[in-house]
C-alpha positions in Angstrom: -48.4 117.7 25.5 -50.6 120.3 24.6 -50.3 123.8 26.3 -52.9 126.6 26.0 -52.0 130.2 25.1 -51.0 131.8 28.2 -54.3 133.8 27.6 -56.5 130.7 27.7 -54.7 128.9 30.6 -55.6 130.1 34.3 -53.2 128.4 36.6 -52.7 129.8 40.2 -54.7 127.4 42.3 -52.0 125.9 44.6 -51.6 122.1 43.3 -52.8 123.0 39.7 -49.6 125.1 39.3 -47.2 123.0 40.5 -48.8 120.1 37.8 -48.6 123.2 35.4 -45.1 123.8 36.2 -43.9 120.0 36.0 -45.2 119.6 32.5 -44.0 122.9 31.5 -40.3 122.5 32.7 -40.4 119.2 30.2 -41.2 121.4 27.4 -38.8 123.8 28.3 -35.8 121.4 28.0 -36.5 121.0 24.7 -38.3 124.4 23.7 -37.2 127.0 25.7 -38.9 129.8 23.6 -42.2 128.3 23.8 -42.0 127.7 27.7 -40.7 131.4 28.5 -44.0 133.3 28.1 -45.9 130.1 29.9 -43.7 130.7 32.5 -44.3 134.7 32.7 -48.0 133.7 32.9 -47.6 131.4 35.7 -46.0 133.9 37.8 -48.2 136.9 37.0 -51.4 134.9 37.9 -50.0 133.2 41.3 -49.2 136.6 42.2 -52.5 137.9 41.5 -54.8 138.8 44.6 -57.6 136.3 43.3 -55.2 133.3 42.5 -52.0 134.2 45.3 -49.6 131.4 45.3 -46.1 133.1 46.2 -44.8 129.4 46.2 -45.7 128.8 42.5 -44.5 132.1 41.5 -41.1 131.6 42.3 -40.9 128.2 41.2 -42.1 130.2 37.9 -39.1 132.5 38.3 -36.6 129.5 38.4 -38.2 128.6 35.3 -37.5 131.6 33.6 -34.3 132.0 34.5 -33.8 128.4 33.0 -34.8 128.9 29.5 -33.5 132.8 29.5 -29.6 132.2 31.0 -30.0 129.3 28.0 -30.5 132.3 25.6 -27.9 134.0 26.7 -30.2 136.3 28.8 -30.1 135.2 32.4 -28.8 138.8 34.1 -32.2 140.0 33.0 -33.4 138.8 36.2 -30.8 139.8 38.2 -33.2 141.9 40.2 -36.2 139.9 40.1 -34.0 136.9 41.7 -32.9 139.2 44.4 -36.3 140.0 45.2 -37.3 136.6 45.1 -34.9 135.4 47.2 -35.9 137.7 50.1 -39.4 136.5 49.3 -38.4 132.7 49.9 -36.9 134.2 52.8 -40.2 135.6 54.3 -42.0 131.8 52.8 -39.6 130.2 55.2 -38.9 127.9 51.6 -34.7 126.4 52.0 -35.5 124.8 49.0 -36.9 127.7 46.7 -33.9 129.8 48.3 -31.3 127.0 47.4 -32.7 127.2 43.7 -32.7 130.8 43.7 -28.8 130.9 45.2 -27.9 128.7 42.8 -29.4 130.9 39.9 -27.4 133.7 41.4 -24.4 132.1 41.5 -24.9 130.7 37.7 -25.1 134.8 36.6 -21.7 135.6 38.6 -20.0 132.7 37.3 -20.7 133.9 33.7 -19.3 137.2 34.8 -16.2 135.6 36.0 -17.4 137.0 39.8 -16.0 133.9 41.4 -15.5 135.0 44.9 -19.6 135.8 44.5 -20.4 132.6 42.7 -18.8 130.9 45.2 -21.0 132.6 48.0 -24.0 131.9 46.2 -23.3 128.3 45.6 -22.0 127.2 48.7 -25.3 128.5 50.3 -27.0 126.7 47.7 -25.3 123.4 48.9 -26.0 124.0 52.7 -29.9 125.0 52.1 -30.1 121.8 49.7 -28.7 119.5 52.1 -31.4 121.1 54.3 -34.3 120.8 52.3 -33.5 117.5 50.8 -33.0 118.7 47.0 -30.7 116.6 45.7 -30.9 118.3 42.4 -30.0 121.3 43.5 -26.9 120.0 45.5 -25.5 118.4 42.3 -26.1 121.5 40.2 -24.2 124.0 43.2 -21.4 121.3 42.9 -21.0 121.2 39.6 -21.1 124.9 40.1 -18.3 125.1 42.5 -16.3 122.5 40.7 -16.1 124.9 37.4 -15.0 127.6 39.6 -12.1 125.5 40.3 -11.3 124.6 36.6 -11.8 128.7 35.9 -8.7 129.0 38.5 -7.0 126.2 36.9 -7.2 123.5 39.9 -8.5 120.6 37.9 -7.8 118.4 40.6 -10.1 119.9 43.3 -12.7 120.7 40.5 -13.1 117.1 39.4 -13.8 116.2 43.5 -16.8 118.3 43.4 -17.9 116.6 40.6 -17.1 113.5 41.9 -18.9 114.1 44.9 -22.2 115.6 42.7 -21.5 112.1 40.8 -22.5 110.4 44.7 -25.4 112.5 45.0 -26.6 111.6 41.5 -26.5 108.2 42.6 -30.6 108.1 44.1 -31.8 110.4 40.9 -33.1 109.4 37.7 -32.4 112.6 35.9 -31.0 112.8 32.3 -30.9 116.4 32.4 -28.1 116.5 35.7 -27.0 113.4 34.3 -25.8 114.8 30.7 -24.7 117.8 32.8 -22.5 115.9 34.6 -20.9 114.4 32.1 -20.1 117.2 30.2 -18.3 118.8 33.4 -16.5 115.3 34.0 -15.6 115.3 30.6 -14.3 119.2 31.0 -12.0 118.6 34.2 -10.3 115.3 32.3 -9.7 117.1 28.9 -7.9 120.0 30.8 -5.8 117.1 32.6 -4.7 116.0 28.8 -6.7 112.6 29.5 -8.6 113.0 26.1 -9.8 109.5 25.7 -11.4 109.6 28.8 -12.8 113.1 28.0 -14.2 112.0 25.1 -16.1 109.2 26.6 -17.7 111.1 29.5 -18.6 113.9 26.4 -20.3 110.9 24.6 -22.3 110.0 27.2 -23.1 113.3 28.2 -24.3 113.5 24.5 -26.7 110.2 25.1 -27.8 112.0 27.9 -28.7 114.7 26.6 -30.5 113.2 23.6 -32.7 111.4 26.5 -33.6 114.6 28.2 -34.5 116.0 24.8 -32.1 118.9 26.1 -30.9 120.5 22.8 -28.4 122.9 25.0 -26.0 119.9 26.1 -26.5 118.3 22.9 -24.6 121.1 21.3 -22.6 121.5 24.2 -21.7 118.1 24.0 -20.5 117.8 20.5 -18.6 121.0 20.5 -16.4 119.4 23.1 -16.2 116.4 20.8 -14.8 118.7 18.7 -12.0 119.7 21.1 -11.1 116.6 21.6 -10.8 115.8 18.2 -8.8 119.0 17.8 -6.5 117.9 20.4 -6.1 114.7 18.7 -4.9 116.3 15.7 -8.0 115.9 14.0 -8.5 119.0 12.2 -11.4 117.7 9.8 -13.5 115.7 12.4 -12.9 118.9 14.7 -14.4 121.0 11.8 -17.5 118.6 11.4 -18.4 118.4 15.1 -17.9 122.4 15.8 -19.9 122.9 12.6 -22.9 121.0 13.9 -22.5 122.2 17.3 -22.8 125.9 16.5 -25.6 125.5 13.8 -27.8 123.7 16.8 -26.8 126.3 19.0 -28.2 128.7 16.3 -31.1 126.7 16.1 -32.0 127.2 19.6 -30.4 130.3 20.4 -27.8 129.1 22.9 -25.7 132.3 22.7 -23.1 131.0 25.0 -22.3 127.8 22.7 -22.7 130.2 19.5 -19.3 132.0 21.1 -17.3 129.1 22.1 -18.4 127.3 18.6 -17.5 130.6 17.1 -14.0 130.9 18.8 -13.3 127.1 18.0 -14.0 127.6 14.5 -11.5 131.0 14.4 -8.6 128.3 15.8 -9.5 125.8 13.0 -9.5 127.9 10.3 -6.0 129.6 11.5 -4.4 126.4 11.6 -5.4 126.2 7.7 -4.3 129.4 6.9 -8.1 130.4 6.3 -7.4 133.9 7.6 -10.8 135.0 6.5 -12.7 133.2 7.9 -10.8 132.9 10.7 -11.3 136.7 11.3 -15.0 136.3 10.5 -15.5 133.3 13.3 -13.3 135.4 15.9 -15.2 138.9 15.4 -18.6 136.8 15.9 -17.3 135.2 19.2 -16.4 138.9 20.5 -19.4 140.3 19.6 -21.5 137.3 21.1 -19.7 136.9 24.0 -20.0 140.8 24.7 -24.1 140.8 24.5 -23.8 138.2 26.8 -21.1 139.7 29.5 -18.8 136.4 28.9 -15.6 138.1 30.1 -13.9 134.8 29.4 -14.5 134.2 26.1 -14.0 138.4 25.2 -11.0 137.6 26.7 -10.0 135.0 24.8 -11.5 136.6 21.4 -9.7 139.6 22.0 -6.2 137.6 22.0 -7.5 135.4 19.1 -8.3 138.5 17.0 -4.6 140.0 18.0 -3.1 137.0 16.9 -4.7 137.1 13.3 -4.6 140.9 13.0 -0.5 140.5 13.9 -0.1 137.4 11.1 -1.8 139.8 8.7 0.9 142.5 9.5 -1.9 144.7 10.7 -0.1 145.8 13.8 -1.9 148.9 15.0 -5.1 146.7 14.9 -3.5 144.0 17.1 -2.3 146.0 19.5 -5.8 147.7 20.0 -6.9 143.8 20.6 -4.0 143.0 23.1 -4.7 146.1 25.5 -8.6 145.2 25.4 -7.1 141.5 26.2 -5.1 142.7 29.0 -8.3 145.3 30.3 -10.5 142.1 30.8 -7.6 140.0 32.3 -7.3 142.6 34.9 -10.7 142.9 35.6 -11.1 138.7 35.8 -7.9 138.8 38.4 -9.8 141.0 40.3 -12.6 138.1 41.1 -10.3 135.6 41.2 -7.9 136.5 44.1 -5.9 133.1 45.6 -7.6 133.1 49.1 -11.0 132.5 47.0 -9.9 129.3 46.6 -9.5 128.7 50.2 -13.3 129.7 50.4 -14.3 126.8 48.6 -12.1 123.7 50.7 -15.1 123.9 53.6 -17.6 122.4 50.6 -14.6 120.2 48.7 -16.5 117.1 50.6 -13.7 114.2 49.3 -10.8 116.2 50.3 -10.9 117.5 53.7 -8.1 120.6 54.8 -6.9 120.7 58.2 -9.1 122.6 60.1 -11.7 120.1 59.1 -9.5 117.4 60.3 -8.7 119.1 63.4 -12.9 119.8 63.7 -13.9 116.1 63.6 -11.0 115.3 65.9 -12.4 117.7 68.3 -15.6 116.1 68.5 -14.4 112.7 68.9 -14.3 111.3 72.6 -12.4 108.9 74.0 -13.1 107.0 77.0 -10.1 108.1 79.6 -10.8 105.9 83.0 -7.1 105.4 83.8 -3.6 105.3 82.7 -3.9 102.9 80.0 -6.7 104.6 78.4 -5.3 107.6 78.0 -2.0 106.5 76.5 -4.3 104.9 73.9 -5.6 108.1 73.3 -3.0 109.6 72.8 -1.5 107.2 70.1 -5.1 107.6 68.2 -4.6 111.1 68.4 -1.1 111.4 67.5 -2.3 109.6 63.9 -4.9 111.9 63.3 -2.5 115.1 63.7 0.2 113.5 61.7 -2.3 113.1 59.2 -4.0 116.8 59.8 -0.9 118.6 59.7 1.5 116.5 57.3 4.1 116.1 60.2 6.9 113.0 60.0 6.8 112.4 64.0 4.6 113.6 67.2 6.1 113.0 70.6 4.7 113.3 74.2 6.4 113.6 77.1 4.5 112.8 80.3 4.8 113.7 84.0 2.6 111.2 85.3 3.8 110.9 89.1 3.7 114.6 89.3 7.5 114.7 90.4 9.0 116.5 87.2 10.1 113.6 85.7 8.8 113.8 82.1 9.0 110.9 80.5 8.3 109.9 76.8 5.1 107.6 75.8 6.2 105.3 72.7 3.9 103.2 71.1 6.3 102.5 67.8 8.6 100.1 70.2 11.4 102.6 70.1 13.3 103.3 73.4 11.6 105.6 75.5 13.3 109.0 76.0 13.6 111.0 79.5 13.9 114.7 80.3 15.6 114.3 83.3 18.4 115.5 82.0 17.3 118.6 80.9 16.6 120.8 83.5 16.7 124.1 81.6 14.9 123.4 78.8 12.0 122.3 81.7 12.5 125.4 83.2 12.1 127.5 79.7 8.7 125.2 79.1 7.4 125.9 82.4 7.2 129.7 81.5 6.4 128.8 78.0 2.5 130.4 77.1 2.3 129.8 73.6 3.8 127.1 70.6 7.7 127.2 70.6 8.2 127.1 66.8 11.3 126.2 65.8 12.1 125.8 62.0 15.6 124.9 62.6 16.6 122.6 65.6 20.5 123.5 65.6 19.4 127.0 66.9 17.0 125.7 69.9 17.6 127.5 72.8 18.6 124.1 74.4 20.2 122.3 71.8 22.9 120.8 74.0 20.6 119.4 76.6 18.2 117.9 73.7 20.9 117.0 71.1 20.4 113.3 72.4 16.7 113.5 71.7 16.6 114.9 68.4 16.2 112.0 66.0 15.8 112.7 62.8 14.0 115.8 63.5 14.8 119.6 61.9 12.0 121.5 62.8 9.6 121.5 65.7 7.0 123.3 67.4 6.8 122.5 71.2 3.9 123.0 73.3 3.6 123.2 77.4 0.4 121.4 78.2 -1.0 122.5 81.8 -3.9 121.0 83.6 -5.0 122.7 86.8 -2.0 125.7 86.7 0.9 122.8 86.4 2.8 121.7 83.5 1.8 118.3 83.2 3.6 117.3 79.4 5.0 118.4 76.6 3.9 117.8 73.0 6.4 117.8 70.2 5.2 118.3 66.8 8.2 117.3 64.3 9.2 117.8 60.4 12.4 116.0 59.3 13.2 118.3 57.0 13.7 122.4 57.6 10.2 123.6 57.4 9.0 127.6 57.8 6.3 127.3 60.3 3.5 130.0 59.4 1.7 131.4 62.1 -1.0 129.6 60.8 0.5 126.5 61.8 1.1 127.9 65.4 -2.1 128.3 65.9 -3.1 124.9 64.7 -0.4 123.7 67.0 -2.0 125.5 69.8 -5.6 123.9 69.3 -4.0 120.4 68.8 -2.7 121.0 72.6 -6.2 122.1 73.9 -7.1 118.8 72.5 -4.2 117.0 74.4 -4.8 119.2 77.3 -8.4 117.7 77.2 -7.1 114.2 78.1 -4.9 115.3 80.6 -7.9 116.5 82.3 -10.4 114.1 81.7 -7.7 111.6 83.2 -7.2 113.9 86.2 -11.1 114.2 86.8 -11.1 110.5 86.5 -8.7 109.6 89.3 -10.3 112.4 91.3 -13.7 110.7 91.0 -12.1 107.3 91.8 -10.2 108.6 94.9 -13.3 110.6 96.3 -15.0 107.7 95.8 -12.6 105.4 97.7 -12.5 108.4 100.1 -16.3 108.1 100.3 -15.6 104.3 100.8 -13.0 104.0 103.2 -15.4 106.6 105.5 -17.5 103.8 105.7 -15.4 101.3 106.5 -13.7 103.5 109.0 -17.6 104.3 110.8 -18.3 100.1 110.1 -14.8 99.8 112.3 -16.2 102.2 115.0 -19.7 100.6 115.0 -18.2 97.3 115.6 -15.7 98.1 118.1 -18.3 100.2 120.2 -21.1 97.4 119.7 -18.3 95.0 121.4 -17.7 97.6 124.0 -21.4 98.4 125.2 -22.0 94.7 125.1 -20.5 94.2 128.5 -22.3 97.0 130.7 -25.3 95.9 128.8 -24.7 92.6 129.5 -24.0 93.0 133.3 -27.3 95.4 133.6 -29.3 92.4 132.0 -27.9 90.5 134.4 -28.5 92.5 137.4 -31.9 93.3 136.0 -32.7 89.8 135.9 -31.6 89.3 139.9 -33.3 92.0 140.8 -36.8 90.3 139.4 -35.8 87.0 141.3 -35.7 88.9 144.6 -38.8 90.8 144.1 -40.2 87.9 143.4 -38.9 86.2 146.7 -39.9 89.6 148.6 -43.6 89.3 146.9 -43.6 85.8 148.5 -42.5 86.6 151.8 -45.0 89.5 152.4 -47.9 86.9 151.5 -46.6 84.3 153.8 -47.8 84.0 157.4 -44.7 84.6 158.8 -41.9 86.7 157.6 -38.7 87.5 159.6 -37.1 91.2 160.0 -33.5 89.5 158.5 -35.1 88.2 155.5 -36.6 91.3 154.5 -33.2 93.4 154.9 -31.9 90.5 153.1 -33.9 90.7 150.2 -34.0 94.6 150.0 -30.3 95.0 150.0 -30.0 92.4 147.0 -32.6 94.6 145.1 -30.5 97.8 145.9 -27.3 96.6 144.9 -28.9 95.1 141.6 -30.6 99.2 141.2 -27.1 100.5 141.8 -25.2 97.5 139.1 -28.2 98.5 136.4 -27.8 102.2 136.9 -23.9 102.3 137.0 -23.5 100.2 133.5 -26.5 101.8 131.9 -24.9 104.8 132.2 -21.4 103.6 131.0 -23.3 102.5 127.7 -25.0 105.4 127.3 -21.9 107.2 127.7 -20.5 105.6 124.9 -23.2 105.7 122.8 -22.9 109.3 123.4 -20.0 109.7 122.5 -20.3 107.5 119.3 -23.3 109.2 118.1 -21.7 112.7 118.9 -18.7 111.6 116.5 -20.6 109.7 113.9 -23.0 112.3 113.0 -20.3 115.2 113.4 -18.5 112.9 111.0 -20.9 112.1 108.6 -22.6 116.0 108.5 -19.3 118.0 108.5 -21.3 120.7 110.6 -18.9 123.4 111.8 -19.5 123.6 115.8 -17.6 125.4 118.5 -16.2 122.3 121.1 -14.0 121.8 123.8 -10.8 120.4 122.1 -9.8 118.0 125.2 -13.1 116.6 125.9 -13.8 115.8 122.1 -10.7 114.4 121.2 -11.3 112.2 124.6 -14.5 111.0 122.8 -12.9 110.0 119.6 -10.0 108.2 121.5 -13.2 106.0 123.3 -14.8 105.1 120.7 -11.4 103.3 119.3 -10.9 101.6 122.4 -11.7 98.3 121.6 -9.1 98.4 118.5 -6.6 100.1 120.8 -6.9 97.0 123.4 -6.8 94.4 120.9 -3.5 96.1 119.3 -1.9 96.4 122.9 -2.1 100.3 122.3 -2.0 103.0 125.2 -3.0 106.6 124.3 -1.8 109.6 126.0 -3.4 112.8 125.5 -1.8 115.6 126.3 -3.8 118.5 125.8 -3.7 122.4 126.7 -6.7 122.9 129.4 -9.8 124.9 128.2 -8.9 125.2 124.5 -12.0 125.8 122.6 -11.8 125.6 118.6 -14.3 126.3 116.0 -13.9 123.6 113.5 -16.2 121.3 111.3 -16.2 118.4 114.0 -16.6 115.6 111.8 -13.6 116.4 109.5 -11.3 116.8 112.5 -13.1 113.1 114.1 -11.4 111.8 110.6 -8.0 113.4 111.0 -7.8 111.9 114.4 -9.2 108.4 113.4 -7.6 108.0 110.3 -3.8 108.5 112.5 -5.0 106.1 115.1 -5.7 103.7 112.3 -2.1 104.2 110.5 -0.1 104.0 113.8 -2.2 100.6 114.5 -2.1 99.2 110.9 1.4 100.5 110.0 3.4 101.5 113.6 2.7 98.7 115.8 3.0 95.4 113.5 5.0 93.1 115.7 2.0 93.1 118.2 3.6 93.5 121.2 1.8 97.5 121.5 2.8 100.4 121.8 2.5 104.0 123.1 0.3 106.8 121.0 0.6 110.4 122.2 -2.1 113.3 121.0 -0.7 116.7 122.5 -2.1 120.4 121.8 -1.2 123.5 122.8 -2.6 126.9 121.2 -0.1 129.2 119.6 -1.4 132.6 119.0 -4.5 132.2 116.9 -3.8 128.2 116.1 -3.5 124.9 117.6 -0.6 123.1 117.2 -1.7 119.5 117.4 0.9 116.8 116.8 -0.2 113.2 116.9 3.3 110.4 117.4 3.2 107.0 118.5 6.8 104.6 119.2 6.2 102.0 116.3 8.5 101.0 113.6 8.1 104.5 111.9 9.2 104.8 108.1 11.7 105.2 106.0 13.1 108.4 104.3 12.3 107.0 100.9 8.2 105.7 102.3 8.3 109.5 103.9 8.7 111.3 100.8 5.4 109.6 99.3 3.4 109.3 102.3 0.5 111.7 101.2 0.5 110.4 97.9 -3.3 108.8 96.8 -3.3 105.1 96.7 0.5 105.1 98.3 0.4 102.3 100.6 3.4 99.5 102.4 0.5 97.1 102.9 -0.8 96.9 99.5 -2.6 93.2 99.1 -2.9 93.3 103.1 -5.9 95.4 103.3 -4.3 99.0 102.7 -5.9 101.4 100.3 -3.6 104.4 100.3 -5.9 106.6 101.2 -5.6 107.2 104.8 -3.1 109.9 104.7 -4.1 111.3 101.9 -7.5 112.3 103.4 -5.5 113.3 106.4 -3.7 115.7 104.2 -6.6 116.7 101.8 -8.8 117.5 105.3 -6.3 119.9 106.9 -5.8 121.6 103.7 -9.7 122.1 103.4 -9.5 123.3 107.2 -6.9 126.3 105.9 -4.2 124.2 108.0 -0.8 122.8 107.0 0.6 119.4 107.6 4.0 118.3 108.2 6.5 115.3 108.9 8.8 116.4 111.5 11.9 114.3 112.2 12.0 112.0 114.6 14.0 109.0 116.7 11.5 106.9 116.6 8.2 105.7 115.7 5.9 108.4 113.5 5.5 111.9 114.1 2.6 114.2 112.2 2.3 118.0 113.1 -0.5 120.0 112.3 -1.3 123.7 112.6 -5.3 124.4 112.3 -7.2 127.7 113.0 -8.8 128.4 116.6 -11.9 130.0 114.2 -11.5 128.9 110.6 -11.1 132.3 107.7 -14.1 130.9 106.0 -16.4 127.8 105.8 -14.0 124.5 105.0 -13.0 124.4 101.2 -14.5 121.7 99.0 
């Protein structure tokens, strides 16, 4: 492949420049010094006004760094890389930005500035994913793994490199394959897996030769020398290390020159060759200083101190030790423990608690009923235990809202009950955060809970509230003493919110179902009214039709008589009387039908609209009773109205209709079950600005056990016999929406409901 000199080549025209760069990159792998001036020329040409191609210019900058880094001069491009990064942002070029961040990360890493390197490489990972640039993603992950290696976390570093290996699956890139194999080998080497490390280094050497990348060839030879040294093969190590150093000198690979010299220093020291050891050590230190490799500087100072000490030169040894300590102090500044935590979000194969909880937060469980809820609680419990490293999770649920907290168990063990722990329940009712107990023997309610403790010795307890009511309790347990941290408490609080979300989902689902059934109940009640009123209207309409038929016949007879030759006075009087009687009968029955239809129309329309109206309470209640006439007669029930005269009320009349209708139907369905009828009494009187409305029947009544559940949704004594269990619940709900109150006063016979409603509501009915 031939390239023109910088003076002769004139790229800079978009596609041509990009093709030139691709060819140049192949040359740079084997001949970096030849490639450097060409990269510089391409950058200059692409920045010139006549050939403006800023994207290709930035590609050329990346190429220059690729070369200069190998020559130990990458830091020379520090400012240019930053300005190039700003340009890539202006160009909205995420792939270029990813490569520039990756390059800056390498400079920080060489300087042992691991926090900054982490930020640069982490950003490169994100941008590479956005741009679909797998190569840069692999390079950045290799770098993040190297930081873990530098901090002594070999297992995590190896996981990063394993992730990079996964990204390599679709790439045919011998250069990257060689780089990754060498880094995987480093991780194995430092975990004392020398045989496996030797295999990786050999793979890296083969890949580097395929890529014609002499830097990695030299590096692989050096790593193979270190494996031989670790095995005690000093001669094999010396041969490989000299080969690596010779190649590094030919290609100008400064970092490897320093590293190989340091290894030769160690090998010479082991052979008691002090002169060679000192020469190699000083050479390693000089190169490390020149390229700013602080770790290599530190190691070189330490090695020279040991050499001088062995020769009795204690002053020189002490000086080298002080220099070593100074470099180490500077390194420590850049590798604080929390910097390892910054890498956790990029460890793709080992998820920390926060990432696991985030995934849990993003999961959705359909919760339509109690069974769905219990399955979701169980599924979430498994994930929570794994995320927080817990030994157990226990969940206590007040399902019926009766302050009866029972344990949900899914392991077949007997479920507990907190009925015997009133003091504890009172404590948790006022608990606003996580109650973290490192030692359960110090629990403030230890005596109450001792029988329920099980194997747990430490626990975090949380109250789960929905709509202001404590609905459940959550226990996160350890079977050994654990000093819970603030982070543990925060995570536990987050988990509590996830469980509260499940409880709220169940509440909303049940409320939605109840609302749908309430609407169905309303439609059903309206259907019953339609059927009843149709029956009642049918009779007067039928009488009117019959009377009209008689009137028609009389009119025909009258007509024939008038056209006859003779007609008597008596016959005319009879026909006129018959017509008049028929007309009166028609009028009376049509008036009756009209009244029934009017009552029904008013009540039905009011019930469906919910409009607030001013009504004469007595007349309105009579209309409601009238439209229930068919059902009342069928049940042989009588209604007595005891209403204060002149009682006016401003109310959502339709809601009041539904209350009275539900109470009437409740008496007919549950009170008069023997078929011998009964008496219903509806009374109303004014008490200040309120109306005292009472509804009573003399039916079979209810037991104290039933009375306690009357207003609960879906509670019915007629399950399977047409009872929905929503009638009295709807009554209570409507009374509350009308700003009133409802109670069940004791009675010696039958069933009585007492309601207090405002004559004029303070606001619109509650939603």
